[in-house]
KEKEMI-134958 format. One line per 3 residues: number of its first residue (from 1); for each residue x, y, z of N, C-alpha, C. Coordinates in steps of 0.02 Angstrom, whole numbers, always signed. Layout:
# KEKEMI-134958
NUM> X/Y/Z/X/Y/Z/X/Y/Z ~ ...
END
This chain:
# KEKEMI-134958
1> +5415/-4942/-1024/+5370/-4887/-1035/+5331/-4896/-1100 ~ +5269/-4874/-1101/+5227/-4880/-1160/+5213/-4809/-1188 ~ +5222/-4805/-1253/+5211/-4742/-1290/+5152/-4754/-1337
4> +5115/-4700/-1353/+5059/-4706/-1398/+5068/-4658/-1457 ~ +5045/-4680/-1515/+5047/-4638/-1576/+4981/-4648/-1612 ~ +4942/-4593/-1618/+4879/-4594/-1653/+4892/-4574/-1726
7> +4886/-4624/-1770/+4893/-4610/-1842/+4828/-4620/-1878 ~ +4771/-4615/-1842/+4705/-4620/-1873/+4695/-4565/-1923 ~ +4668/-4583/-1979/+4654/-4533/-2032/+4712/-4523/-2079
10> +4770/-4552/-2063/+4829/-4543/-2107/+4834/-4602/-2155 ~ +4855/-4587/-2215/+4862/-4641/-2267/+4935/-4656/-2279 ~ +4946/-4716/-2308/+5012/-4740/-2323/+5050/-4686/-2363
13> +5112/-4673/-2345/+5156/-4708/-2297/+5159/-4672/-2231 ~ +5117/-4623/-2217/+5124/-4582/-2157/+5122/-4619/-2091 ~ +5077/-4669/-2081/+5079/-4705/-2016/+5147/-4736/-2002
16> +5177/-4768/-2052/+5243/-4799/-2041/+5297/-4747/-2031 ~ +5295/-4693/-2070/+5346/-4640/-2063/+5343/-4609/-1993 ~ +5282/-4597/-1968/+5275/-4568/-1901/+5297/-4618/-1847
19> +5283/-4683/-1858/+5303/-4735/-1811/+5380/-4739/-1809 ~ +5412/-4736/-1867/+5484/-4737/-1870/+5515/-4679/-1830 ~ +5487/-4620/-1840/+5513/-4560/-1804/+5503/-4567/-1729
22> +5445/-4590/-1707/+5430/-4598/-1637/+5476/-4651/-1605 ~ +5486/-4707/-1640/+5529/-4761/-1614/+5603/-4738/-1606 ~ +5624/-4692/-1647/+5693/-4667/-1640/+5704/-4633/-1574
25> +5651/-4607/-1545/+5658/-4570/-1483/+5645/-4610/-1419 ~ +5632/-4675/-1425/+5620/-4716/-1366/+5674/-4767/-1358 ~ +5681/-4795/-1299/+5733/-4842/-1283/+5718/-4912/-1309
28> +5769/-4951/-1326/+5757/-5021/-1346/+5718/-5058/-1292 ~ +5671/-5098/-1314/+5629/-5136/-1267/+5565/-5103/-1248 ~ +5560/-5038/-1259/+5498/-5002/-1243/+5445/-5016/-1296
31> +5382/-5006/-1279/+5325/-5024/-1321/+5293/-4962/-1351 ~ +5277/-4967/-1415/+5239/-4916/-1450/+5171/-4946/-1469 ~ +5117/-4911/-1449/+5051/-4927/-1472/+5034/-4880/-1529
34> +5028/-4908/-1588/+5013/-4870/-1649/+4942/-4882/-1671 ~ +4902/-4828/-1674/+4833/-4835/-1696/+4828/-4812/-1769 ~ +4799/-4855/-1810/+4791/-4842/-1882/+4721/-4861/-1905
37> +4700/-4830/-1960/+4638/-4852/-1994/+4649/-4855/-2069 ~ +4710/-4850/-2091/+4728/-4856/-2162/+4729/-4931/-2180 ~ +4690/-4952/-2231/+4689/-5021/-2250/+4759/-5049/-2269
40> +4803/-5007/-2295/+4871/-5030/-2313/+4914/-5045/-2253 ~ +4894/-5024/-2194/+4934/-5038/-2134/+4942/-5110/-2119 ~ +4894/-5152/-2139/+4899/-5225/-2126/+4959/-5255/-2162
43> +4982/-5224/-2213/+5042/-5246/-2249/+5103/-5204/-2227 ~ +5094/-5139/-2222/+5149/-5094/-2208/+5180/-5101/-2138 ~ +5138/-5105/-2087/+5165/-5108/-2020/+5206/-5171/-2007
46> +5180/-5232/-2023/+5222/-5291/-2013/+5287/-5289/-2053 ~ +5284/-5266/-2115/+5344/-5261/-2156/+5395/-5212/-2126 ~ +5370/-5155/-2103/+5414/-5106/-2069/+5448/-5136/-2009
49> +5413/-5173/-1969/+5441/-5202/-1908/+5498/-5252/-1925 ~ +5486/-5293/-1975/+5537/-5341/-1997/+5599/-5304/-2023 ~ +5587/-5257/-2067/+5643/-5219/-2097/+5683/-5180/-2047
52> +5650/-5152/-1996/+5683/-5108/-1948/+5709/-5145/-1886 ~ +5692/-5209/-1879/+5717/-5248/-1823/+5675/-5241/-1760 ~ +5612/-5219/-1767/+5568/-5213/-1709/+5525/-5276/-1703
55> +5497/-5288/-1645/+5454/-5347/-1635/+5381/-5326/-1636 ~ +5343/-5354/-1682/+5271/-5342/-1683/+5239/-5392/-1637 ~ +5218/-5369/-1579/+5191/-5414/-1528/+5118/-5433/-1541
58> +5085/-5397/-1585/+5016/-5411/-1602/+4976/-5349/-1617 ~ +4912/-5360/-1627/+4868/-5304/-1641/+4797/-5322/-1622 ~ +4756/-5271/-1612/+4684/-5277/-1598/+4646/-5234/-1647
61> +4591/-5260/-1670/+4548/-5222/-1714/+4482/-5205/-1678 ~ +4461/-5142/-1685/+4397/-5121/-1657/+4372/-5058/-1693 ~ +4310/-5059/-1713/+4277/-5003/-1744/+4316/-4976/-1805
64> +4343/-5020/-1845/+4378/-4999/-1906/+4449/-4975/-1896 ~ +4474/-4979/-1835/+4542/-4957/-1820/+4583/-5017/-1794 ~ +4647/-5014/-1804/+4692/-5066/-1780/+4743/-5034/-1733
67> +4752/-5064/-1675/+4803/-5042/-1628/+4860/-5094/-1630 ~ +4918/-5075/-1653/+4977/-5118/-1659/+5020/-5111/-1598 ~ +5048/-5167/-1574/+5095/-5168/-1518/+5165/-5181/-1545
70> +5207/-5130/-1548/+5274/-5134/-1576/+5325/-5126/-1521 ~ +5367/-5175/-1511/+5420/-5172/-1462/+5484/-5152/-1498 ~ +5515/-5096/-1476/+5576/-5072/-1509/+5632/-5122/-1502
73> +5663/-5138/-1558/+5718/-5185/-1560/+5785/-5152/-1542
END
């Protein structure tokens, strides 16, 4: 199952904090699509995934926003 979280307009650390909370409520192996436009997310999101044991499957950039694909570990 795929879940979406719109964190557009939120600044560090809110996108990662909201992603952490959302990931707690989904099953291991499920996918979270996290949309951000905070410049700090390019550092924060990959670091969060490593620290929390999630798999960052990739990201796409479009119109100043990044959509991250995070697989819950």
